[in-house]
TORRO-323083 format. One line per 3 residues: their letters; for each residue x, y, z of C-alpha. Coordinates in Angstrom, 1 decimal. Example, Ala and Ser with C-alpha at 12.3 -4.5 7.8 and 13.67 -1.06 7.14 Angstrom:
as	12.3 -4.5 7.8  13.7 -1.1 7.1
***
This chain:
mnr	0.0 0.0 0.0  2.5 2.6 -1.2  1.5 6.2 -0.6
hwn	3.2 7.4 -3.8  0.9 5.4 -6.0  -1.9 7.9 -5.1
eiq	0.3 10.8 -6.3  2.6 9.6 -9.0  3.3 6.5 -11.2
pvd	6.2 5.7 -13.5  4.1 6.1 -16.7  3.1 9.7 -15.7
mys	4.6 12.3 -18.0  6.5 15.4 -16.8  8.3 18.4 -18.3
vcl	10.9 20.6 -16.6  10.8 24.4 -16.6  13.0 27.0 -15.0
agv	11.5 29.8 -13.0  14.5 31.8 -14.1  18.0 31.3 -15.6
lhe	20.2 29.3 -13.2  23.9 30.2 -13.0  27.2 28.7 -11.8
ldr	26.8 30.4 -8.4  23.5 28.6 -7.9  25.2 25.2 -8.5
kvl	27.7 26.0 -5.8  25.1 27.1 -3.4  23.0 24.0 -4.0
tml	26.1 21.8 -3.6  27.7 23.4 -0.6  24.7 24.8 1.4
yqp	21.5 22.8 0.4  22.9 19.3 -0.2  23.8 18.7 3.5
lig	20.1 19.5 4.3  18.3 17.5 1.6  20.8 14.7 1.0
ars	22.5 13.4 -2.1  19.4 11.9 -3.6  17.3 15.0 -3.6
fsl	20.3 17.0 -4.8  20.8 14.6 -7.6  17.2 14.9 -8.7
ymt	17.4 18.7 -8.8  20.6 18.6 -10.8  19.3 16.0 -13.2
lwa	16.1 18.0 -13.9  18.3 21.1 -14.4  20.5 19.2 -16.9
eve	17.4 18.3 -18.9  16.9 22.0 -19.8  19.2 23.0 -22.6
enr	21.5 26.0 -22.2  19.8 29.4 -22.7  16.4 27.7 -22.6
lca	13.7 27.7 -20.0  11.8 24.4 -20.7  12.7 20.9 -21.6
res	11.0 18.2 -23.7  8.4 15.9 -22.1  9.5 12.6 -20.5
nhy	8.0 9.9 -18.3  9.1 9.0 -14.9  10.6 5.7 -16.1
hlm	13.3 8.0 -17.5  14.2 9.4 -14.1  14.0 6.0 -12.4
nfl	16.6 4.6 -14.9  18.7 7.7 -15.0  19.0 8.0 -11.2
nin	18.8 4.3 -10.5  16.1 4.8 -7.8  12.5 3.7 -7.6
iqe	9.4 5.9 -7.9  8.9 6.2 -4.1  12.4 7.6 -3.7
iyd	11.7 10.1 -6.6  8.5 11.1 -4.8  10.2 11.6 -1.5
srl	13.0 13.6 -3.0  10.5 15.8 -4.8  8.7 16.6 -1.6
qle	12.0 17.6 0.0  12.8 20.0 -2.9  9.3 21.5 -2.6
alg	9.6 21.9 1.1  12.8 24.0 0.8  11.4 26.2 -2.0
llk	13.6 24.6 -4.7  10.7 23.2 -6.7  7.1 23.9 -7.6
tya	5.0 21.1 -8.9  1.9 21.5 -11.1  -0.3 18.5 -12.1
rkh	-3.3 17.8 -14.3  -5.3 14.7 -15.3  -5.1 13.7 -18.9
del	-7.1 10.6 -19.8  -6.0 7.9 -17.3  -2.5 9.5 -16.7
ref	-1.2 12.5 -14.9  1.0 15.2 -16.4  3.4 17.2 -14.3
iye	5.3 20.4 -14.7  8.4 20.6 -12.5  9.4 24.2 -12.2
lqp	12.8 24.5 -10.7  13.2 27.5 -8.4  16.6 29.2 -7.8
pls	18.2 28.7 -4.4  18.8 31.6 -2.0  21.8 33.7 -2.6
peh	24.7 33.1 -0.1  23.9 36.3 1.7  20.2 35.5 2.1
ffn	20.9 31.9 3.1  23.3 32.8 5.9  20.8 35.4 7.1
dgm	17.7 33.3 6.6  17.2 32.7 10.3  16.2 29.1 9.8
lnv	18.1 27.3 7.0  21.4 28.7 8.4  20.6 27.3 11.8
flf	19.8 23.9 10.4  23.0 23.9 8.4  25.0 24.9 11.5
rki	23.5 22.1 13.5  24.1 19.6 10.7  27.8 20.3 9.8
grs	29.2 22.0 13.0  30.8 25.3 13.7  34.2 24.6 12.0
hfs	32.8 23.5 8.6  30.1 26.2 8.8  32.7 28.9 9.2
rlk	34.7 27.5 6.2  31.5 27.6 4.0  30.8 31.2 5.1
aff	34.4 32.2 4.2  34.0 30.3 0.8  31.0 32.5 -0.2
adh	32.4 35.8 1.2  35.2 38.1 0.0  36.9 41.2 1.2
lvd	35.4 44.6 0.5  37.5 46.9 -1.7  38.2 50.2 0.1
ksa	37.3 52.9 -2.3  37.5 55.8 0.2  40.8 57.1 -1.2
yhe	39.4 57.1 -4.8  36.9 59.3 -6.6  34.5 58.0 -9.3
vtr	35.3 59.0 -12.9  32.7 56.9 -14.6  31.1 58.6 -17.7
dfq	27.4 58.8 -18.2  25.7 57.4 -21.4  25.1 60.9 -22.8
evf	28.8 61.8 -22.4  29.8 58.9 -24.7  26.9 58.5 -27.2
sag	24.5 60.7 -29.0  21.1 59.8 -30.4  21.2 62.5 -33.1
qmt	17.8 63.3 -34.7  16.6 59.7 -34.2  12.8 59.5 -33.4
ldp	10.8 56.8 -31.7  10.3 53.8 -34.1  7.0 52.0 -33.4
eam	8.1 49.1 -35.5  11.1 48.5 -33.3  9.0 48.6 -30.2
kas	6.4 46.2 -31.7  9.2 43.8 -32.8  10.5 43.7 -29.2
llp	7.2 42.3 -27.8  6.8 38.6 -27.2  3.7 36.5 -27.8
edq	1.6 35.9 -24.7  2.8 32.2 -24.4  6.5 33.2 -24.4
rya	8.9 35.0 -21.9  12.4 36.2 -22.0  15.1 34.2 -20.2
ark	15.9 36.1 -17.0  17.3 35.7 -13.6  14.7 35.2 -10.8
sse	15.3 35.8 -7.1  14.5 32.9 -4.8  11.3 33.1 -2.7
gvp	12.9 31.1 0.0  11.3 28.3 2.1  7.5 28.1 1.5
lss	6.6 28.3 5.2  2.8 28.9 5.8  2.1 31.7 8.3
eqf	-1.3 30.1 9.1  0.5 27.8 11.6  1.1 30.8 13.8
dfs	-1.7 32.7 15.6  -1.0 36.2 14.5  -4.4 37.4 15.8
lle	-3.4 36.4 19.4  0.0 38.1 18.9  -1.6 41.3 17.7
ssl	-4.1 41.3 20.6  -1.2 40.9 23.1  0.7 43.7 21.4
kga	-2.2 46.1 22.0  -2.0 45.3 25.7  1.6 46.3 25.5
mls	0.7 49.6 23.8  2.4 48.6 20.5  0.9 49.1 17.1
rav	0.3 46.2 14.8  2.1 48.4 12.2  5.4 47.0 13.6
ltp	4.4 43.6 12.1  5.5 44.3 8.5  5.5 41.4 6.0
sik	9.2 40.8 6.4  8.8 40.7 10.3  5.8 38.4 10.0
emi	7.9 36.0 7.8  10.7 36.1 10.3  8.2 35.4 13.2
akl	6.8 32.4 11.3  10.3 31.0 10.8  11.3 31.5 14.4
sfl	8.1 30.0 15.7  8.6 26.9 13.5  12.3 26.6 14.3
ygi	12.1 27.1 18.1  8.5 26.3 18.9  7.7 29.8 20.2
gpl	4.1 30.6 20.9  2.4 34.0 20.4  2.7 35.1 24.0
emk	6.4 34.2 24.3  6.9 35.9 20.9  5.4 39.1 22.2
nll	8.0 39.3 24.9  10.8 38.6 22.4  9.4 41.4 20.1
lta	9.5 43.8 23.0  13.2 43.1 23.6  13.9 43.6 19.9
mde	12.4 47.1 19.7  14.9 49.9 18.9  14.7 53.6 19.7
rde	12.6 54.2 16.6  10.0 51.7 17.8  11.0 49.3 15.0
idm	11.9 45.7 15.3  15.6 44.8 14.9  15.6 41.4 13.1
evl	19.1 40.5 14.2  18.2 41.2 17.8  14.9 39.2 17.4
rka	16.8 36.2 16.1  19.3 36.3 18.9  16.5 36.7 21.5
ard	14.7 33.7 20.0  17.9 31.6 20.0  18.6 32.5 23.6
wyq	15.1 31.7 24.6  15.3 28.2 23.0  18.7 27.4 24.6
lek	17.3 28.5 28.0  14.2 26.3 27.6  15.7 23.3 25.8
gnd	19.4 23.3 26.6  22.4 24.3 24.5  21.6 22.2 21.4
lpe	20.2 24.0 18.4  17.2 22.5 16.6  17.9 20.2 13.6
lip	16.0 19.4 10.4  14.0 16.2 11.1  12.0 14.4 8.4
lvq	8.3 14.0 9.3  8.1 10.6 7.6  10.5 7.7 7.9
ppa	13.8 8.5 6.0  14.2 6.3 2.9  17.5 4.9 4.3
lrt	15.7 3.5 7.3  12.8 1.9 5.5  12.5 -1.9 5.3
aap	9.1 -2.4 3.6  8.9 -4.7 0.6  8.5 -2.9 -2.8
eps	5.2 -4.7 -3.2  3.7 -5.6 0.2  2.0 -9.0 0.1
tke	0.9 -9.5 3.7  -1.1 -7.4 6.1  2.0 -6.8 8.3
eel	4.1 -5.7 5.2  1.3 -3.3 4.2  1.2 -1.9 7.8
idy	5.0 -1.5 7.8  4.8 0.3 4.5  2.0 2.6 5.8
let	3.9 3.4 9.0  7.1 4.2 7.0  5.4 6.5 4.5
tsp	3.0 8.4 6.8  3.7 11.3 9.2  2.7 10.8 12.9
rql	0.3 13.7 12.5  -1.4 12.0 9.6  -1.5 8.7 11.5
lid	-3.5 10.4 14.3  -5.9 11.9 11.7  -6.4 8.5 10.0
isg	-7.1 6.9 13.3  -9.5 9.5 14.8  -10.9 11.1 11.6
slp	-10.2 14.6 13.0  -7.2 16.9 13.5  -5.1 16.0 16.5
sks	-5.2 18.3 19.6  -2.4 20.6 20.5  -1.5 18.4 23.5
dmq	-1.3 15.3 21.3  1.0 17.2 18.9  3.2 18.2 21.8
vie	3.5 14.5 22.8  4.5 13.6 19.2  7.0 16.5 19.0
gal	8.6 15.3 22.2  9.2 11.9 20.7  10.5 13.3 17.4
fqh	12.6 16.2 18.6  13.6 15.5 22.2  14.1 11.7 22.0
klp	15.1 12.0 18.3  13.2 8.9 17.2  12.5 8.5 13.4
agv	9.0 9.2 12.3  8.2 5.6 11.5  9.3 4.5 14.9
vnv	7.1 7.2 16.5  4.2 5.8 14.5  4.7 2.4 16.0
liq	4.9 4.0 19.4  1.7 5.9 18.9  -0.3 2.9 17.7
yvl	1.1 0.8 20.6  0.2 3.4 23.3  -3.2 4.3 21.8
ikt	-4.4 0.7 21.7  -3.0 -0.1 25.2  -4.5 3.0 26.9
dmk	-8.0 3.1 25.4  -7.0 5.6 22.6  -5.5 8.1 25.0
lsk	-2.1 9.5 24.2  -0.5 9.7 27.7  2.6 12.0 27.7
syv	4.3 10.4 30.6  3.8 6.9 29.2  4.9 7.9 25.7
dki	8.0 9.7 27.1  9.0 6.7 29.2  8.9 4.2 26.2
ash	10.4 6.8 23.8  13.3 7.3 26.2  13.8 3.5 26.3
war	13.7 3.2 22.5  16.2 6.1 22.2  18.7 4.4 24.5
kkv	18.2 1.2 22.5  18.9 3.2 19.3  15.8 2.0 17.6
ktv	15.8 3.3 14.0  13.4 1.1 11.9  9.7 0.2 12.2
kea	10.6 -3.5 12.4  13.0 -2.9 15.2  10.3 -0.9 17.1
mel	7.8 -3.7 16.7  10.2 -6.4 17.9  11.3 -4.4 20.9
akn	7.7 -3.7 21.8  7.0 -7.5 21.7  10.1 -8.3 23.7
ehr	9.6 -5.6 26.4  5.8 -5.9 26.6  5.8 -7.2 30.2
qyl	8.0 -4.3 31.3  5.8 -1.7 29.6  2.8 -3.4 31.2
dwa	4.4 -2.9 34.6  5.0 0.8 33.8  1.3 1.2 32.9
knk	0.2 -0.6 36.1  2.4 1.6 38.3  1.0 4.7 36.6
qkn	-2.6 3.5 37.1  -2.6 1.9 40.5  -3.2 5.1 42.4
srk	-6.0 6.4 40.1  -8.0 3.4 39.0  -8.2 -0.4 39.0
vmr	-5.8 -2.0 36.4  -7.6 -3.8 33.6  -6.6 -7.4 33.3
tek	-6.9 -7.4 29.5  -3.7 -6.6 27.7  -4.5 -4.4 24.7
lpe	-2.0 -4.8 21.8  -1.8 -3.7 18.2  -2.3 -6.1 15.4
wfh	1.4 -6.5 14.5  2.1 -7.6 18.1  0.6 -11.0 17.6
kkd	2.3 -13.9 15.8  0.9 -14.6 12.3  -0.2 -18.1 13.3
dds	-2.3 -16.8 16.2  -5.8 -16.7 14.7  -7.7 -17.2 18.0
vps	-9.8 -14.4 19.3  -10.3 -14.2 23.1  -13.8 -14.2 24.4
ddg	-13.3 -11.4 27.0  -15.6 -8.4 26.2  -12.7 -6.0 26.8
qmd	-10.5 -7.8 24.4  -13.3 -8.0 21.8  -13.4 -4.1 22.0
vea	-9.7 -4.1 21.3  -10.2 -6.5 18.3  -12.8 -4.1 16.9
krr	-10.5 -1.2 17.2  -7.8 -3.2 15.5  -10.1 -4.0 12.6
ele	-11.3 -0.4 12.4  -7.7 0.9 12.2  -6.9 -1.8 9.6
eki	-9.9 -0.8 7.5  -8.9 2.9 7.7  -5.4 2.0 6.5
knr	-6.8 -0.1 3.7  -9.1 2.6 2.4  -6.7 5.5 2.7
rlk	-5.3 5.1 -0.8  -8.8 4.9 -2.3  -10.0 8.1 -0.5
rrv	-7.0 10.1 -1.6  -7.4 9.0 -5.2  -11.1 10.0 -5.2
tkd	-10.1 13.4 -3.7  -7.4 13.9 -6.4  -9.8 13.0 -9.2
een	-12.4 15.5 -7.9  -9.8 18.2 -7.7  -8.8 17.5 -11.3
***
């Protein structure tokens, strides 16, 4: 049950376009600054798509995805995952349409940030620093920087156009102006500035922030578009809420009642290190990284289908699929703790969520999740299969933890609730206990949701097209 089959297939056609002309500096920025963040596979996909566009052109001929699979020696799932990473960092925009039974895509390559904008981005530079360390980061900064030439002892002697050329009695030529115009379906090759990471500001409650600023006698006019963009990045990067952000904005105000972005970035970094410790945040995939996946290319059993689902789904989407509604803020905080604090891969977190939900009557207990997550982190669990096996082997220990947690609040249930994958394949018996029957119903319900997930997405995509 591969997620990518709902989005892309090898026979689907694609064509590559450039948002603007790419230069040698872009190649160096992509290689030295972006590649450590997106990995060699996504970098290779970008460079391959770029190579398909001939020099001084903006679009390439149409191909199908078999071409990319053979050229890069990777499967369609890996192409899809790499595509998502490029989109997430603002390096690619994807457009799709339905044509007969197939889909057609336009992959529009976006230019990377300039070195100056990258090192002052406030988010990408932090992720890169965390990824490669201070020494290498300083070397890269020096690689893309150069000394300013001191011109203070010189005076400019540059001539103006009028001092060199004369237009004579030449009048405006309408034919020349008309000949310079392009048809509506064409455009001139030109350099385009990068729009940066496409980070949605809807994830941050700006209305609450603006209300709190009124209480502090500050005008909402200080929240310029550039400041709002920086606030969204800092909120995502450091997990800063609206009320905490208000205090940071107050500390970043200068004597002209304007927000100093550099001071704001430093204040946010100091707040994070005070709250979380000295480590800076790092870029963590929200689905299981391809290198840690173990699912078969074509799952043939229910367990293989479940492993594939857990490896290609984000923890947030898993909760949505189980409950049918958006997860609460408290549930997301529990997930973020497992992902960011305990540094468990997303697929492993999915196993943990499923295990805890079924054992605790669909309640995501933070203390219980944290305790198991801490154990798995110490055991260095990296794959979905390893998480499943460890849950089976340590089940009695986890049951004791649950009993110790419950003994002072309510009577412990005798029935042991476990996810479907916990049981051996040859165990087809169903206990007669009413509580266990409820658990079996929940298992079947979850299995049915996983089974129908691909069909629902396909119907939605068809309606959109």
